[in-house]
C-alpha positions as CSV (number, residue, x, y, z in Angstrom):
1,M,100.7,164.3,162.8
2,V,104.1,165.9,162.5
3,H,105.6,162.9,164.4
4,I,104.1,160.4,161.9
5,R,105.4,162.3,158.9
6,C,108.8,162.6,160.4
7,H,108.8,158.8,161.0
8,R,108.0,158.1,157.4
9,L,110.6,160.5,156.1
10,Q,113.2,158.9,158.3
11,S,112.3,155.4,156.9
12,K,112.7,156.5,153.3
13,V,116.1,158.1,154.2
14,N,117.2,154.9,155.8
15,Q,116.2,152.9,152.7
16,H,118.1,155.2,150.4
17,L,121.2,155.0,152.5
18,L,120.9,151.2,152.5
19,W,120.7,150.9,148.7
20,K,123.5,153.3,148.3
21,S,125.8,151.3,150.6
22,L,124.9,148.0,148.7
23,L,125.7,149.6,145.4
24,E,129.1,150.9,146.6
25,S,130.0,147.5,148.0
26,S,129.2,145.7,144.7
27,R,131.2,148.3,142.7
28,T,134.1,147.7,145.1
29,C,134.0,143.9,144.6
30,Y,133.8,144.2,140.8
31,I,136.7,146.7,140.7
32,R,138.8,144.4,143.0
33,Q,138.0,141.3,140.9
34,T,138.9,143.1,137.7
35,A,142.1,144.4,139.2
36,T,143.0,140.9,140.4
37,L,142.4,139.4,137.0
38,A,144.4,142.1,135.3
39,S,147.3,141.7,137.8
40,R,147.5,137.9,137.4
41,P,150.0,136.4,134.9
42,R,148.5,135.4,131.6
43,K,150.0,131.9,131.7
44,D,148.3,131.1,135.1
45,L,145.0,132.5,133.8
46,L,145.1,130.2,130.7
47,N,146.0,127.2,132.8
48,E,143.1,127.8,135.1
49,I,140.8,128.1,132.0
50,D,142.1,124.8,130.7
51,Q,141.5,123.1,134.1
52,L,138.0,124.4,134.2
53,E,137.2,123.1,130.7
54,H,138.7,119.7,131.6
55,Q,136.5,119.5,134.7
56,H,133.5,120.5,132.7
57,A,134.2,117.7,130.2
58,L,134.6,115.1,133.0
59,W,131.4,116.3,134.5
60,Q,129.5,115.8,131.2
61,L,131.0,112.3,130.7
62,K,130.1,111.4,134.3
63,S,126.5,112.7,133.7
64,S,126.1,110.7,130.5
65,G,127.4,107.5,132.2
66,K,124.7,107.9,134.8
67,K,121.9,107.9,132.2
68,R,120.1,104.6,131.7
69,I,120.3,102.9,128.2
70,P,116.8,102.9,126.6
71,V,115.0,99.6,126.6
72,H,114.8,99.3,122.8
73,V,118.5,100.1,122.5
74,G,119.4,97.5,125.1
75,A,117.3,94.9,123.4
76,K,119.0,95.5,120.1
77,I,122.4,95.3,121.6
78,K,121.4,92.0,123.3
79,K,120.4,90.6,119.9
80,E,123.7,91.4,118.4
81,L,125.7,89.9,121.2
82,A,126.2,86.2,120.5
83,S,126.3,83.8,123.5
84,P,129.2,81.3,123.8
85,T,126.8,78.4,122.8
86,L,125.8,80.3,119.7
87,L,129.4,81.1,118.8
88,S,130.3,77.4,119.2
89,L,127.2,76.4,117.0
90,H,128.3,78.8,114.2
91,T,131.9,77.5,114.4
92,S,130.7,73.9,114.1
93,L,128.6,74.8,111.1
94,Q,131.5,76.5,109.4
95,Q,133.7,73.5,110.1
96,N,131.0,71.2,108.6
97,D,130.5,69.4,111.9
98,L,126.8,69.1,111.3
99,E,125.7,66.6,113.9
100,N,127.4,68.4,116.7
101,A,126.1,71.8,115.4
102,W,122.5,70.5,115.5
103,K,122.9,69.0,119.0
104,Q,124.0,72.5,120.2
105,F,121.0,74.0,118.3
106,D,118.7,71.6,120.1
107,A,120.1,72.8,123.5
108,L,119.6,76.5,122.7
109,T,117.3,78.3,125.1
110,S,117.3,81.7,123.4
111,E,115.5,82.4,120.1
112,V,118.0,85.1,119.1
113,L,119.5,83.7,116.0
114,P,121.8,85.7,113.6
115,R,120.8,85.6,109.9
116,S,124.1,83.9,108.9
117,T,123.7,81.1,111.4
118,A,120.1,80.5,110.4
119,R,121.2,80.2,106.7
120,L,123.9,77.7,107.6
121,L,121.5,75.6,109.7
122,L,119.1,75.4,106.8
123,G,121.8,74.4,104.4
124,S,123.2,71.8,106.7
125,L,119.8,70.2,107.3
126,H,119.3,70.1,103.5
127,T,122.6,68.2,103.2
128,L,121.7,65.8,106.0
129,V,118.3,65.0,104.5
130,N,119.7,64.3,101.0
131,A,122.5,62.2,102.4
132,N,120.1,60.0,104.5
133,L,117.2,60.0,102.0
134,P,117.1,56.2,101.7
135,R,117.2,55.8,105.5
136,L,114.5,58.3,106.5
137,T,111.7,55.8,106.9
138,L,113.8,53.0,108.5
139,D,113.7,52.3,112.3
140,F,110.1,53.6,112.6
141,A,111.0,56.8,110.7
142,K,113.3,57.9,113.5
143,L,115.5,60.1,111.2
144,Q,112.5,61.5,109.4
145,K,110.9,62.6,112.7
146,L,114.2,64.1,114.0
147,Y,114.8,66.2,110.8
148,T,111.1,67.3,110.7
149,A,111.3,68.5,114.3
150,R,114.5,70.4,113.6
151,L,113.0,72.0,110.5
152,E,109.9,72.9,112.5
153,L,111.9,74.5,115.3
154,L,114.0,76.5,112.8
155,A,110.9,77.7,110.9
156,G,109.2,78.7,114.2
157,I,112.2,80.9,115.1
158,V,112.1,82.6,111.7
159,R,108.3,83.1,111.9
160,R,108.5,84.7,115.4
161,N,111.5,86.9,114.6
162,K,110.5,89.9,112.5
163,E,114.0,90.8,111.6
164,L,114.9,87.3,110.3
165,H,113.5,86.3,106.9
166,W,114.3,83.7,104.3
167,D,115.0,84.7,100.7
168,K,113.2,83.0,97.8
169,D,115.9,80.3,97.4
170,E,115.8,79.4,101.1
171,V,112.0,79.2,101.0
172,A,112.2,76.9,98.0
173,M,114.7,74.8,100.0
174,V,112.3,74.6,103.0
175,I,109.4,73.5,100.7
176,E,111.6,70.8,99.1
177,L,112.7,69.6,102.6
178,Y,109.1,69.2,103.8
179,G,108.3,67.3,100.6
180,K,111.2,64.9,101.1
181,L,110.2,64.4,104.7
182,D,106.6,63.5,103.6
183,Q,105.2,66.6,105.3
184,V,102.9,67.8,102.5
185,K,100.6,69.9,104.8
186,K,103.6,71.7,106.3
187,A,104.9,72.6,102.8
188,E,101.4,73.9,102.0
189,T,101.4,76.0,105.2
190,I,104.7,77.6,104.2
191,V,103.3,78.7,100.9
192,R,100.0,79.8,102.4
193,N,101.7,81.9,105.1
194,L,104.7,83.0,103.1
195,A,104.5,86.6,104.4
196,Y,105.5,85.3,107.9
197,Y,108.7,83.7,106.6
198,S,109.9,85.8,103.7
199,T,109.5,89.2,102.0
200,A,109.8,87.5,98.6
201,P,106.5,87.1,96.7
202,L,105.2,83.8,95.4
203,N,106.9,83.1,92.1
204,I,107.2,80.3,89.6
205,E,110.0,78.6,91.4
206,L,108.0,78.3,94.7
207,Y,104.9,77.0,92.8
208,N,107.1,74.5,91.1
209,E,108.5,73.3,94.4
210,L,105.0,72.7,95.7
211,L,104.1,70.9,92.5
212,A,107.2,68.7,93.0
213,V,106.1,67.9,96.5
214,Y,102.8,66.4,95.2
215,V,104.4,64.5,92.4
216,R,107.0,63.0,94.7
217,R,104.3,61.6,97.0
218,F,102.5,59.8,94.2
219,R,104.6,56.7,94.6
220,S,103.6,56.1,98.2
221,V,99.9,57.1,98.3
222,D,96.6,55.5,97.2
223,D,94.6,56.5,94.2
224,T,92.2,58.6,96.3
225,T,95.1,60.7,97.6
226,K,96.6,61.0,94.1
227,R,93.3,62.4,92.8
228,R,93.3,64.9,95.6
229,F,96.8,65.9,94.8
230,L,95.8,66.3,91.1
231,S,93.0,68.6,92.2
232,K,95.4,70.7,94.2
233,M,97.8,70.9,91.3
234,K,95.0,72.1,89.0
235,T,94.2,74.7,91.6
236,I,97.8,75.9,91.5
237,E,97.7,76.0,87.7
238,L,94.6,78.2,87.8
239,E,96.1,80.4,90.5
240,M,99.2,81.0,88.5
241,A,97.1,81.9,85.5
242,R,95.0,84.4,87.6
243,K,98.2,86.1,88.8
244,G,99.7,86.2,85.4
245,I,102.5,83.8,86.2
246,Q,103.5,81.9,83.1
247,P,104.4,78.2,83.7
248,N,107.9,77.3,82.6
249,I,109.2,73.9,81.3
250,T,109.6,72.6,84.8
251,S,106.0,73.4,85.6
252,Y,104.8,71.5,82.5
253,N,107.1,68.5,83.2
254,L,105.6,68.2,86.7
255,L,102.0,68.4,85.4
256,L,102.8,65.8,82.7
257,A,104.5,63.5,85.3
258,A,101.4,63.7,87.6
259,R,99.0,62.8,84.8
260,L,101.1,59.9,83.5
261,K,101.5,58.5,87.0
262,M,97.7,58.3,87.0
263,Q,97.9,56.7,83.5
264,D,95.8,59.6,82.2
265,L,97.4,59.6,78.7
266,R,94.8,61.8,77.1
267,E,95.2,64.6,79.6
268,A,99.0,64.3,79.4
269,E,98.8,64.7,75.6
270,R,96.5,67.8,76.1
271,I,99.0,69.4,78.5
272,F,101.8,68.7,76.0
273,N,99.9,70.3,73.1
274,S,99.1,73.4,75.3
275,M,102.7,74.0,76.3
276,A,103.8,77.6,75.7
277,C,107.5,76.7,75.7
278,T,109.8,74.3,73.9
279,P,110.0,70.8,75.4
280,D,113.3,69.7,76.7
281,R,115.0,66.3,77.1
282,N,113.2,65.6,80.4
283,T,109.8,66.2,78.8
284,Y,110.4,63.4,76.3
285,H,111.8,61.1,79.0
286,I,108.6,61.6,81.1
287,L,106.4,61.0,78.1
288,L,108.2,57.9,76.9
289,N,108.3,56.3,80.4
290,G,104.7,57.2,81.1
291,Y,103.3,56.0,77.8
292,L,105.3,52.7,78.0
293,K,103.9,52.1,81.5
294,G,100.4,53.2,80.7
295,S,99.8,51.8,77.2
296,R,96.5,49.9,77.2
297,S,95.6,49.9,73.5
298,S,97.1,49.7,70.0
299,R,96.7,53.5,69.7
300,D,98.7,54.0,72.9
301,I,101.5,51.8,71.4
302,E,101.4,53.9,68.2
303,I,101.7,57.1,70.2
304,T,104.6,55.7,72.2
305,N,106.5,55.2,69.0
306,Q,105.6,58.7,67.9
307,W,107.1,60.2,71.0
308,M,110.5,58.6,70.1
309,D,110.1,60.1,66.6
310,R,109.4,63.5,68.1
311,L,112.4,63.3,70.3
312,V,114.7,62.6,67.4
313,A,113.0,65.2,65.2
314,S,113.5,67.9,67.9
315,G,117.3,67.6,67.5
316,I,117.7,66.2,71.0
317,T,120.1,63.3,71.0
318,P,119.0,60.3,73.2
319,N,121.3,59.7,76.0
320,K,121.7,57.0,78.8
321,R,118.8,58.5,80.7
322,T,116.6,58.3,77.6
323,F,117.2,54.6,77.2
324,K,116.8,54.0,80.9
325,S,113.4,55.7,80.8
326,V,112.5,53.3,77.9
327,M,113.8,50.2,79.6
328,D,112.0,51.1,82.9
329,G,108.8,51.6,81.0
330,L,109.1,48.4,79.1
331,S,109.9,46.4,82.3
332,D,106.8,47.9,84.1
333,Q,104.7,47.2,81.0
334,A,105.9,43.5,81.0
335,I,105.0,43.1,84.7
336,N,101.6,44.6,84.1
337,Q,101.0,42.3,81.1
338,I,102.0,39.2,83.1
339,Q,99.6,40.2,85.8
340,R,96.8,40.7,83.3
341,Q,97.5,37.3,81.8
342,S,97.2,35.6,85.1
343,T,93.7,37.1,85.6
344,P,90.9,35.0,84.0
345,C,89.1,36.5,81.0
346,S,91.6,39.3,80.7
347,N,92.4,41.0,77.4
348,V,96.1,40.6,76.6
349,T,97.7,43.7,75.3
350,Q,100.8,43.4,73.1
351,L,104.0,45.0,74.4
352,P,104.8,48.3,72.6
353,M,107.7,48.0,70.3
354,I,110.2,50.8,70.1
355,E,111.5,51.1,66.6
356,S,115.3,51.6,66.3
357,K,116.4,54.8,64.8
């Protein structure tokens, strides 16, 4: 028993001596380190501190360089970096080399398109279509198909790119282009799915562009299609009223032109009487031309003369276009009268006479 107790006591003594020796050694090291720092020159000490700070900065820079760029950041950087083909395309557009620019656009494999380049492409296509308008349907409508395909490709890129939107003027230009390219359904699609192409709401200018698309097609479609277009125009008129959008003079002129092209003189007169704005020169040109072409009775002839009186009374001075509208209407009326005279048992209608003022 005594032996066991002595053994335990010896063990505790050994532990105490061990801890004491460790404490003394640590104190000795600390004193030595403090003495060493105190004995070193101040300049050397500051230089060493500067070196340590520089090494730490290099280590941080190296560590940050090893980090991977996040996927969403990399994708955004890639969108902002233009390819050589895209840079060449943009330069050609700025230099007004339109055909070469569109050839480069056709060869693009990426759908990354800067806003400025998309705007220039749309404007250049508008210029090309207007410059070649009489030639669009020649040679099996080769140009018409080419320009339609290019506009479709550009519209598709805008629709799929959430960061690329047209403003209201550009949307109006797209609708106008589809109308001139005889793509009525595609123009309707742009209006119906406007939210995919623009952040701008449907306004009176966009409705007017769609109305103009229908009126422009009246000259090349049959009566059944004309009646269908008239029905769609009436729907637009009702939709505008439901949304509280007031038609302007352009809207009324388009509605008048559509009715007069169908020789619906009574409905044209009703639209004129319901106008909530002052008629302009174009309004009277449309009415004069339409009534001269569509006169079928003595009352129509009388109303035709009244439109000239109203034009003069409104204070609008007739110009060259006024007289051109009158002459075009009279020539069409003469052709229609000759055709009726050549038909057996036809009632001959006297040509309307425009009184000189």
